[in-house]
Structure formats: C-alpha cells, structure tokens
C-alpha positions, 0 to 999 in steps of 0.5 A: 500500500502507498500513502499519498497526499493529494490536492483535489479541486472542489469538483473532484472532491464533491465527486469523490464524496458522491461516489463514497456515499453512493457505494457505501465506501468507508473513506475517500481512499476507498472512493479513489480506489473504486474510481480507478478500478472503474477506469481500468475496466473501461480502458484496459486493452481490448484483447483482455475484455470479456467480449473479446475473449468470447469472440475468440472462443467462438472463432475457435469453434469455427470451420478451418482448412488444414494447410501443410504447405501454404506456398504450394496451396496458393501457388506462391512457388511459381512466383518469381523471387523478386528481391526476396532472396536472402542477402549475405 
C-alpha cells in the first residue's frame, strides 16, 4: 500500500464524496480506489475484455482448412523471387 497526499479541486472532491456515499465506501481512499478500478475496466486493452475473449472462443469453434504447405496451396512457388532472396 502507498500513502499519498493529494490536492483535489472542489469538483473532484464533491465527486469523490458522491461516489463514497453512493457505494457505501468507508473513506475517500476507498472512493479513489473504486474510481480507478472503474477506469481500468473501461480502458484496459481490448484483447483482455470479456467480449473479446468470447469472440475468440467462438472463432475457435469455427470451420478451418488444414494447410501443410501454404506456398504450394496458393501457388506462391511459381512466383518469381523478386528481391526476396536472402542477402549475405
């Protein structure tokens, strides 16, 4: 735990008091923790959101084609090697 002395505007102080009262929190520190928690929920990476995870799980249940040699399947072996060769 970290102790911090913070300066708040009157409006921010009012908002914290409202959050504290609305959610029956014991003090302003708990209200600040609550607000930060809500911010993290809203702003976290989309890859971590439950909706995104559900979309990925649904996609994993889809139909797939097994491809052993991508280049051969899509005719990429016949394409000239324009600048793609390794330089040493």
